[in-house]
N, C-alpha and C positions, 0 to 999 in steps of 0.2 A: 504494500500500500504506500502511496506517496505521502510524505510527511510535510506538515506545515513548517513555517519558519520557527525561529527560536523564541521562547518566552522567558523573561527573567524569572529566576527561582523565587524572587521576593513575592511573586504573585501567589505563592503557596497553593498551587492547584493540586487536585487529586493526582496520584501517581499515574493513573491511566489517561490523564489528560495532558501530561507533560510531554514535550518533545525536545530534542537536543539538536543544535545546529549540525548540519552535515555538509562537509566541503563538497563543492561541485554538485550539489543535489539538483536534480532537474526542477525546472519551474513548475509550480503548482498550476495545472491547467484548469482545474475545477471539474466538478461533476454535478449533474442535476437530473432528477427523475420526476416526471409529472404524471399525475392521474387526474381523472375527473371524479368529483364527488357531488352528484346532483348538479347544481348551478355553480359550484365552486371548482376552481382549478387548484390542486394541491401539489406543491413541488418540494421535494426534499433536496437540500443543498449540502454537499460535503464540505465541512469546514476544516478538516485535517484528520490526522490519526496519530497513534503512538503505540509503542510497545513498552511493557514494564515487567519486572521480575516479581516473583513471590506472590502470585495472585491470591493465595489463601489469606495473606495479610490485608487484602483489600476486600475480598468478597466472602470470606469465610472465617471471621474472627472466632466464632464459637463452633467451628466445624471440626470433626475428627479428621486428622490428617490423612489417615488411611482411606476414609470415605471420600475425602476431597480428591485424592489421587485416583481412586476407582472411578468416580464420576467423570473426571477428566478423560480417563482412558475410554470409558464407554462412549464418550462424545467426540473421540478422535482429536482432542486438544491436549497440549502439554500442561502439566500441573505446575511447572516452574516458571512459566511466563505467559503473558496474555497480551492480545492486541485489541485495540479499541478504536473507535472513531467518534466524532461528534458531528451531529447532523442538525442543521437548522431547518425549519419548515416555513415555507412561504405559501400563503393562502390568498388567492385572488377571488374575492367575492364580487357580486355585481357592482358594489360601491366602494371597495377598498382593496388595498394590497397590504396584507398583514404578515409581518415576520415574527416568528416565535423563536426567541433566544438568538444570541448573536455570536456564538463561538468565541474564538480567541484571536484570530488573525484577520484583520480587515481585508488584506490583499487576497487571502484565500476565499473569503466570502464573496468579494467582488468577482473573482474568477468564476466561481460556481454560479453566481447570479447572472453573469454574462452568458453562461451556457444556457440559461433559462430565458435569455432575452430581456433582462431587466437590469437596472442600475440602482445603487443604494438610494439615490435621491428619489426614486419612484415609490419607495415604501411609504405608506401613509400612517401605519401604526406598527410599533414594536412592542410585543407582549412578552413578558418574562415568566418562566416557570418558577425560577428561583435565582439567587444571586451568587452562586459559586462562580469562581473566576472563569471557568471554561464556558460559561453561559452569558457572561456580561462583558468580556474583554473586547469584543468587537463593537461595542457601543461608541468608543472613542478611538480616533487615530491621532495620537499625540494630544494636542489641545483642542482638536476639532471633532465635533459630533459627526459620526459617519452617516447617520440617517437624518439628514438635516431637516427634512420636511415631515418627519414622522412624529406622532404623539407617542410618548412612552407610557406604557400601561403596566403597573406592577402590583402584586399583592401587598396590601398594607402591612400585614403581619410579617411578611418577609423583610420589607424595608425597615420596619421597627426593630427587628432583631439585629440587622447589620448596622443600623444607625447607632445602636447601643454597643455593638461589638465590631467596630470597623476594622477592615484590613485594607491593604494597599489596593486591591482590585476594586472594592466598593468605593473607597475614597477617590480613586483616580477615574473610574469609569461611570459610576452612578451619581455620585454627589454633584458633578457639574450639570446634570440634567434633571435632578429630582424635583427641583422647585416647580417645574412645569408638567410634572408627571400626573397621570390619573391613577388613583388608588382603587384597588378592588377590595371590598370588605369581606368577601367570602364566596359563597355560591351565588353567582349573578351573571347576567348576560353582559358580555364584553362589547359585542357588536351583533347585529342580526345573524343568527345561525352559529354563534360562537359563545359557549357558556363556560365560565370558570367553575371548577370543582376542586375545593381544597383537598389535598392529599399530603397532610403534614407528616413529619417524621424525618425524612431526608434532610430537610431544614424546617424551621418553625412556620414558614409560610409557603412551602412548596405546593404548587398548584398545577393540576392537569386541566386540559381544555377539550371540551366535547364540540366537535364540528357536526352540524346537521343541516342538510340541504336536500330538498325534494325527497324526504323520507330516508335518505342515506346518512349513516353516521360513521364517524371515525374519531378515536380518542388520541390526543397528544399526551403521552404519559410522562414526558420529561424524564426525570431520574427516579421514577417510582421503582424501577428495576433496571440495573445497569449492566448486566451481563446476560447474554442470550442462553447460557447454560446455568451458571451457578445461581444467579438471582431468580431465575425462572423455575428451575427444577428443585431448588432448595431455598424458597423464599424466607424460611425461618433463620437462615444463616445471617449473622450480623455483618453489616457493611461498614467499613472503616469510616467513610465520609458521611454516614448518617449522623446528624447531630443528636437525635434521640434514637438509639439503636433498636430498642424494643418497639417503639411506635413505628419506626421505619419498616420493621419486619411485618407488623400488623397491617400497615397500609399496603405494603407490597402484596401480601396475601389477598387483601380485599380487592385491589385493582386487578390482579391476575384472575381471581375468581369471577369477577364481573365480566371481564373480557371473554373468558371461557364460556360462561353461562349465556351471555347475550350475543356471543359470536360477533363482537364488534371488531373491525380492523383497527390497528393502532400504528402510531409512529413513535418509536422510542429513541431518545436522543443518542444513546450509546449502542444501539443495536447495529448489526452489520449493515452497511449501506446497501440499498437505499433506505434501510431502517423501517421498512413497512412490512407488516405481517399480521399474524393471528396468534392467539393463545389457545391451546388445546389442553383439556384436563388429562392428567395421568393418574398416578396413585394419589391417595388422600394427602392433601397439602403439597402436591407437586404438579407442575404444569410443563408444557412443551411449547417452544417457539416454532411457529410454522412460517417461514418466509413467504411473502407474496410472490406469485409468479405471473400468471396471465389473468388473475381474477378481475382486474380493473381494465383490461383491454376491451375496447369497444368493438 
């Protein structure tokens, strides 16, 4: 997988969201994948990718090491390293062009948006699932807002938490924009056909978004579950970057169960690109990620 540019360590991003500079690395050309959802056009945009070691320390804090290794082998993935990506979602409605989360690298985002035929200045609204650095760092490029014509929309509980516990990412990327932002108080309509649904645990204000158009639905799950095997097949395993580990596990189980029961397609920020798929039930308390193939082909 092509990697994005370097990010200063001071941003304190999750390990799976960090990348290191690579000499003579090829330019990031961008990737975009578009489907129709009723009257909506939904495009996933690749913002970059990374590799990290010791995934049990990220996705299985309370896992038995032997079970972790066995589950990895069953799914044909190594137990000593993991690869991940971060995927932004662009939704074109009849009246708006809405971007969900902003990745880490403005140049990568612009490259993927170009593949979709849009520019950052075309975006009318930027909506955040939460404020970890790998979701907000694309808001600013130096001192300049990247999405200059967009209204920023954020969960109030999320902003309240980071305002009380600021880090460099929040201070540098969100604070310059927050005075003009619109705050979501919980379960409410963001725009016609887009509904915010709190999914707390990963962070105190982590929020998912349900898209609905012409009777078709799709859930943007953010970081409710962050690995297509570990967090889906073993949602009770604690995740390092969940602020509230137990609540994160409970929310993960609930979101997965809903997707499986209602058979709603979803886009997950750290799922394998194009990050679109379904969740199927397996054993009790366990699920399976089913990547989308031609289900959305007209």
